[in-house]
Structure formats: structure tokens, C-alpha cells
C-alpha positions as CSV (number, residue, x, y, z in Angstrom):
1,M,-21.1,68.5,-62.5
2,K,-17.6,66.7,-63.1
3,P,-15.7,67.6,-66.3
4,R,-16.4,65.0,-68.7
5,V,-13.2,64.8,-71.1
6,L,-12.7,62.7,-74.5
7,L,-9.2,62.4,-75.2
8,G,-8.3,61.2,-78.9
9,I,-4.7,60.0,-79.6
10,L,-2.9,59.4,-83.2
11,N,-2.0,56.1,-84.2
12,W,1.2,56.9,-85.7
13,G,4.1,55.2,-83.3
14,L,3.4,54.8,-79.6
15,G,5.0,58.6,-78.7
16,H,1.6,59.9,-79.0
17,A,-0.1,57.6,-76.6
18,V,3.1,57.5,-74.3
19,R,3.0,61.2,-73.7
20,C,-0.9,61.5,-73.2
21,V,-0.5,58.9,-70.1
22,P,0.6,61.9,-67.9
23,V,-2.0,64.1,-69.1
24,V,-4.4,61.7,-68.5
25,S,-3.2,61.0,-64.9
26,E,-3.7,64.8,-64.1
27,L,-7.2,64.6,-65.4
28,L,-8.2,62.1,-63.1
29,N,-6.0,63.4,-60.2
30,Q,-8.3,67.0,-61.0
31,G,-11.6,65.2,-60.9
32,A,-12.4,64.7,-64.2
33,E,-13.5,61.8,-65.9
34,V,-11.8,60.5,-68.9
35,I,-13.0,58.8,-72.4
36,I,-10.1,57.5,-74.6
37,C,-10.5,57.0,-78.2
38,G,-8.5,56.1,-81.1
39,N,-7.1,52.8,-82.6
40,G,-4.4,50.6,-83.1
41,S,-1.6,49.7,-80.7
42,S,-1.8,53.7,-79.4
43,L,-5.4,53.0,-78.0
44,A,-4.1,49.4,-77.0
45,L,-1.5,50.9,-74.9
46,L,-3.3,53.3,-73.1
47,K,-6.2,50.9,-72.2
48,R,-3.2,48.7,-70.6
49,E,-2.3,52.0,-68.8
50,F,-6.2,52.7,-67.5
51,P,-8.0,49.6,-67.7
52,A,-11.1,51.1,-65.9
53,L,-11.7,53.9,-68.4
54,K,-13.8,53.9,-71.0
55,A,-12.0,53.1,-74.6
56,I,-13.7,53.6,-77.8
57,E,-12.2,52.7,-81.0
58,I,-12.5,54.9,-83.9
59,P,-11.5,52.6,-87.0
60,V,-9.3,54.7,-89.5
61,P,-6.8,53.8,-92.4
62,E,-3.5,52.6,-90.9
63,I,-0.7,54.9,-91.7
64,R,2.0,52.7,-93.5
65,Y,5.2,54.0,-95.6
66,N,7.0,52.7,-98.4
67,S,9.7,50.2,-97.7
68,Q,10.9,50.9,-101.2
69,G,11.3,55.0,-100.8
70,F,9.1,57.7,-100.8
71,T,7.4,57.8,-104.2
72,L,4.5,60.3,-105.2
73,L,2.1,57.8,-105.2
74,A,2.9,56.7,-101.7
75,G,2.7,60.3,-100.5
76,I,-0.7,60.8,-102.4
77,A,-2.2,57.3,-100.4
78,I,-0.9,59.0,-97.0
79,V,-2.3,62.1,-97.6
80,W,-5.8,60.4,-98.8
81,R,-5.6,58.3,-95.5
82,I,-5.3,61.6,-93.4
83,I,-8.3,63.4,-95.1
84,F,-10.3,60.3,-94.9
85,S,-9.5,60.1,-91.2
86,F,-10.5,63.5,-90.6
87,F,-13.8,63.1,-91.9
88,V,-14.2,59.6,-90.0
89,E,-13.2,61.5,-86.6
90,R,-15.4,64.7,-87.4
91,K,-18.3,62.3,-87.6
92,A,-17.6,60.1,-84.6
93,V,-16.8,62.6,-82.2
94,L,-20.2,64.3,-82.7
95,N,-22.0,61.1,-82.0
96,I,-19.5,60.6,-79.0
97,A,-20.0,63.7,-77.6
98,K,-23.9,63.5,-77.7
99,Q,-23.9,60.3,-76.4
100,Y,-21.6,60.6,-73.0
101,G,-22.3,64.4,-72.5
102,I,-18.7,65.2,-73.2
103,T,-17.7,68.8,-71.8
104,H,-14.0,69.0,-73.0
105,I,-12.0,67.3,-75.9
106,I,-8.2,66.9,-75.7
107,S,-6.7,65.5,-79.1
108,D,-3.1,64.4,-79.5
109,H,-2.4,65.4,-83.2
110,K,-6.2,64.1,-84.3
111,F,-7.0,67.2,-86.3
112,G,-10.5,66.1,-86.7
113,L,-11.2,65.5,-83.0
114,R,-13.3,68.8,-82.4
115,T,-16.9,69.9,-82.4
116,G,-16.5,73.4,-82.9
117,K,-18.5,74.1,-79.8
118,L,-16.7,72.7,-76.9
119,P,-13.6,73.6,-75.4
120,T,-10.5,72.1,-77.1
121,A,-7.1,71.5,-77.0
122,I,-4.4,69.8,-79.0
123,V,-1.4,68.0,-78.1
124,C,1.6,68.3,-80.7
125,H,5.0,69.5,-81.2
126,Q,5.3,69.9,-85.0
127,L,4.3,73.7,-85.3
128,S,6.3,73.5,-88.8
129,L,6.5,70.9,-91.0
130,K,9.1,69.6,-92.9
131,L,8.2,67.6,-96.5
132,P,10.2,65.1,-98.5
133,K,12.8,66.6,-101.0
134,K,10.4,65.5,-104.0
135,I,7.6,67.3,-102.6
136,K,9.7,70.1,-101.2
137,F,7.5,72.8,-103.0
138,L,4.4,71.7,-101.2
139,E,5.9,72.6,-98.3
140,K,4.8,76.3,-97.8
141,P,0.8,75.5,-98.6
142,A,1.3,72.3,-96.1
143,N,2.2,74.5,-93.1
144,Y,-0.2,77.2,-94.1
145,L,-3.2,74.4,-93.7
146,N,-1.4,72.9,-90.6
147,Q,-1.6,76.7,-88.9
148,K,-5.1,76.8,-90.1
149,L,-6.1,73.1,-88.6
150,L,-4.3,74.1,-85.6
151,Q,-5.8,77.3,-84.7
152,A,-9.3,75.3,-84.9
153,F,-8.4,74.5,-81.5
154,N,-8.9,76.6,-78.4
155,E,-5.5,75.8,-77.0
156,I,-2.1,74.4,-78.1
157,W,0.1,72.2,-76.0
158,I,3.6,71.8,-76.9
159,L,4.9,68.5,-74.7
160,G,8.4,68.0,-74.0
161,V,12.0,69.4,-73.5
162,L,12.7,70.3,-77.3
163,S,10.5,73.5,-77.5
164,F,10.9,76.9,-76.2
165,Q,8.0,76.9,-74.2
166,T,6.6,73.4,-73.1
167,L,4.4,71.5,-70.8
168,Q,7.1,69.3,-68.9
169,V,4.7,66.2,-68.2
170,L,7.6,63.9,-69.6
171,N,10.0,64.0,-66.5
172,T,8.1,62.2,-64.5
173,W,10.5,59.4,-63.2
174,R,13.9,59.4,-61.0
175,I,17.0,58.8,-62.6
176,S,18.3,55.6,-61.9
177,E,21.8,54.9,-60.9
178,E,21.3,51.3,-61.2
179,K,21.9,49.7,-64.8
180,T,20.2,46.3,-65.0
181,C,21.2,46.2,-69.3
182,Q,23.3,47.5,-71.2
183,V,21.2,48.1,-74.6
184,A,17.6,48.8,-74.7
185,V,16.0,48.4,-78.4
186,I,12.9,50.6,-78.6
187,C,10.6,49.6,-81.5
188,S,8.1,52.0,-82.7
189,G,6.7,53.9,-85.4
190,P,4.8,53.2,-88.8
191,E,4.8,49.7,-90.5
192,P,6.9,48.5,-92.3
193,W,9.7,50.3,-90.8
194,R,8.7,49.1,-86.9
195,T,9.4,45.6,-88.1
196,E,12.3,46.0,-90.4
197,F,13.9,48.0,-87.4
198,E,13.2,44.9,-85.0
199,R,14.7,42.6,-87.4
200,K,17.9,44.0,-88.0
201,A,18.4,44.9,-84.4
202,L,18.2,41.3,-83.6
203,L,20.1,40.3,-86.3
204,Q,22.9,42.6,-84.7
205,L,22.7,41.7,-81.0
206,K,21.7,37.9,-81.0
207,N,25.0,36.5,-81.7
208,T,26.9,39.1,-79.3
209,S,27.5,39.0,-75.7
210,I,25.8,42.6,-75.4
211,K,22.8,42.0,-72.4
212,F,19.6,43.6,-74.3
213,I,16.1,44.2,-73.9
214,L,13.8,44.7,-76.7
215,V,10.6,46.5,-76.7
216,R,8.7,45.4,-79.6
217,G,6.0,48.2,-79.8
218,T,3.1,46.0,-81.1
219,S,0.5,43.7,-79.6
220,K,1.0,41.4,-82.7
221,Q,2.9,38.0,-81.6
222,T,5.9,37.1,-83.3
223,E,6.8,33.4,-84.5
224,I,10.0,33.1,-83.2
225,E,10.8,33.0,-79.2
226,L,12.3,36.1,-77.9
227,P,13.3,35.5,-74.3
228,N,14.4,39.5,-73.9
229,A,11.5,40.9,-75.5
230,I,8.3,43.1,-74.5
231,N,5.5,43.4,-76.8
232,L,3.5,46.3,-75.4
233,A,5.3,47.9,-72.3
234,T,3.1,50.4,-70.3
235,R,4.3,53.9,-69.6
236,A,6.0,53.2,-66.4
237,E,7.9,49.7,-67.9
238,I,9.2,52.0,-70.7
239,L,10.5,54.9,-68.4
240,D,12.1,52.1,-66.0
241,I,13.7,50.0,-68.9
242,I,15.1,53.6,-70.4
243,S,16.4,54.6,-66.9
244,K,17.9,51.4,-66.3
245,A,19.9,51.0,-69.6
246,E,23.4,52.2,-70.3
247,F,22.3,52.6,-73.9
248,V,19.1,52.9,-76.0
249,V,18.8,52.2,-79.6
250,S,15.3,53.4,-81.1
251,L,13.6,55.6,-84.0
252,A,14.2,59.4,-83.8
253,G,10.6,60.3,-82.5
254,Y,9.7,63.5,-80.4
255,T,8.9,61.7,-77.4
256,S,11.6,59.2,-77.4
257,I,14.3,61.9,-77.5
258,C,12.6,63.7,-74.6
259,D,12.4,60.9,-72.6
260,Y,16.1,60.3,-73.1
261,Y,16.9,63.8,-71.9
262,N,15.2,63.5,-69.0
263,A,16.4,60.1,-68.3
264,Q,19.9,61.3,-68.9
265,T,20.3,58.1,-71.1
266,K,23.0,57.9,-73.9
267,A,21.0,56.7,-77.2
268,L,21.3,55.8,-81.0
269,L,19.0,57.5,-82.9
270,I,17.7,56.0,-86.0
271,P,15.3,58.3,-88.2
272,T,12.6,56.5,-90.1
273,P,13.0,56.7,-93.8
274,N,11.7,59.5,-95.6
275,Q,10.1,61.5,-92.4
276,P,11.9,64.8,-92.8
277,E,10.8,65.6,-89.0
278,Q,12.8,62.7,-87.7
279,E,15.5,63.2,-89.8
280,Y,16.0,67.0,-88.7
281,L,15.3,66.0,-85.1
282,A,18.2,63.5,-85.3
283,E,20.8,65.7,-87.0
284,R,20.1,68.5,-84.8
285,Q,21.0,66.6,-81.6
286,K,24.0,64.9,-83.2
287,K,25.3,68.4,-83.7
288,F,24.7,69.0,-80.1
289,G,26.9,65.9,-79.4
290,Y,24.3,64.5,-77.1
291,F,23.4,61.5,-79.6
292,Q,24.4,59.2,-81.9
293,V,22.6,59.0,-85.5
294,S,22.7,56.5,-87.9
295,S,20.7,55.6,-91.1
296,F,18.9,52.3,-91.5
297,A,21.3,50.9,-93.8
298,E,24.3,52.1,-91.6
299,M,22.8,50.9,-88.3
300,N,25.4,49.0,-86.2
301,I,24.7,48.7,-82.8
302,P,27.6,47.0,-81.2
303,E,29.9,49.9,-82.8
304,A,27.4,52.3,-81.3
305,Y,27.5,50.7,-78.0
306,E,31.2,50.7,-77.8
307,K,31.3,54.5,-78.6
308,R,28.6,55.5,-75.9
309,N,31.1,57.3,-73.6
310,E,32.3,59.6,-76.4
311,L,28.7,61.5,-76.2
312,K,28.3,65.1,-74.3
313,Q,26.3,64.8,-71.2
314,F,22.9,66.0,-71.3
315,P,21.9,69.4,-69.8
316,K,19.8,69.6,-66.8
317,S,16.4,70.9,-67.7
318,N,15.2,73.3,-65.1
319,S,12.0,74.1,-67.0
320,E,8.8,74.4,-64.7
321,N,6.2,71.9,-64.7
322,L,3.1,73.4,-66.3
323,L,1.0,70.7,-66.8
324,Q,-1.3,70.7,-63.4
325,K,-1.9,74.5,-63.9
326,T,-2.2,73.9,-67.5
327,I,-5.3,71.4,-67.2
328,Y,-6.7,73.2,-64.2
329,S,-7.3,76.2,-66.4
330,F,-8.6,74.0,-69.4
331,L,-11.1,72.5,-67.3
332,Y,-12.5,75.1,-64.7
333,T,-11.5,78.7,-66.1
334,A,-13.0,77.9,-69.6
335,Q,-16.9,78.0,-70.4
336,N,-17.9,74.6,-69.4
337,Q,-21.1,73.4,-71.6
338,S,-22.6,70.2,-72.0
339,V,-22.8,68.9,-75.4
340,S,-26.5,67.8,-74.6
341,S,-27.6,71.2,-74.7
342,L,-26.0,72.4,-77.7
343,N,-27.1,71.6,-81.7
344,L,-23.9,70.2,-83.0
345,S,-25.3,69.3,-86.4
């Protein structure tokens, strides 16, 4: 019997969906049937990439950031949404597993996407959490809980080029020598910062001579005409745009940084306000000299573009591509059990 895999993605920026595209492709190459689940723009992107696959929406609250800065009340609201989503996902995955005869589960940072019975893998990159300064005192218990949630899965897959041991699934294209635009602006992340980032980028570029392209990172239509804009780009389109741009401007998401390494493309990173993980990643990469970094308030795209040649060249990655081997081991060496024969209640 073919393995039947349920793959779920977190809707917290498009990086979660983008990095799962090669995972889904490799699952299909190895003879597995794949069902995808999630919500929002992340699920919409995977549906565009794989229109023939069964897609199931699991409606959970959208994660939104406070545009006025981090407050304890805003933090509590985010935590409540995460906890609520966990229990919604736990209930949904049991029903999906029974209905479709799921044999394996792969979750991209959705802690509730497991049954306790089937082989499971969680895709992540954040083994150690970093919290905003106002709640820094909660970092130790938060990391203890994070470790416990991760350990509930059979396997932990760390994707990218910024970790010590990773699955190199992101370098899936050749570096292009042909540059077709000067600046590519890649919008993603939670609202309202995705919209604010798009607005500021357009305001800075629209009256310049810089040839740019904008990937909006949302399926929502805009009220004004944007001739150089793409709403939701496929994985292949994003990689092509990054590879053919002289310079990229984006939020400082983990998957985005990995892509720029692999494409050898210079970039300006804008950490999402009140997201310590992105602040840490951006500052660390700035110290290496590979990226420019700016806050939302100080973002100046034309100036950053003019200084692009001051950045260091990226190191070449020589890590082994472990994706094929890892997925084969996950599918065919783990004990395959159909959920139809298990009592999951």
C-alpha cells in the first residue's frame, strides 16, 4: 500500500509554505500520496503549486501583530490564538486521519498536527525561542514547553543553511547570471506589518528610476493598479525573481535568508517589529557582512540599493542534500500503520 501523508503548514508568513514545496515534490517522487492542510495564504500557495492534490482547510485564528508595538495584552492574544489552534488541529487531524487512511504526518510548525499513534515529523528551524524584552523573564519556561512539544514528534527536520545540521531542500535552482530587474521586494509575514511593508516600499520606489518587481504575498486584491506586482507567486516564480534580481528587500524571515544564500543574491533585511527571532537573525547576518539590515522606521531602499556592492560575497554551501534520504527513511523504514486499524479516540 502506498504511504498516504498528511502535510500541514503554519500560516505565519509564506516561508512555511515555500520551504514545504520541495518536501511535497520529493514525497510524490517517492510514490507517496499527499494531502495538504492549513489555512490562509500559506495553504493558497501550496494549492497553486499542487492543484491536483487534496487540500483541506483547518480554520484557526489568524496571528496578527500590534502595529503600536508589543504589549502584554497583545502577547496574551497571540498565545491564546496558538493554544486555541493547537486544540482545533488536534481534533481535525484525528478526523482527517480516520477519513483518509493517513499513514504518516508531516507538520510545519503546527504542534497540534499529530495523533500520538502515527509516524510524525515536524519541520522547524527555531529550537530555541527568543521573546520580546518585556516578557524576557518567560523565555526559560517557554523554551521548556517548546522542547516538550517538539519531542512529541518522532522526527525533527531543520530546513535551511543557517543551522549546524540541516536538510538542504532550499537550493533547488541554478544561480542566474542574467539580471532582469534591479530590486525585488518580497512581502510576507503577519498583518498589519505585511501591508505596512508593502506601502512603504511602494512609496519609496514609485518615483525613482529603479526597475523593481513586487511580490505582495497575499491573495487579497489591492485598490490601486500595480503593473510590476504579483499577488501570490509560486515557489518557482519566487526563486526565479530572487535569482534574477540585483538586490532583494524583504522581512528577515528564516526561509528568505536561506534563499538569498543559495541564490547568492544581496539583500536588505527588515526584521518584523517585536519579533525577536527575526531581529536576532538579521543582526547576526549583518555582523557577517552578507546583508544590510534596517528597521521599519529607517528603511531606505534606494540608499540600500546604492550600497549593495559594499556587502561581502556569500560562502559556498557544500552540505549534502539529505532530503531524499530522510524522506525515504521516514516513509519506508518507520512502522507503517494505517489509522483505520488504530483507536485514536
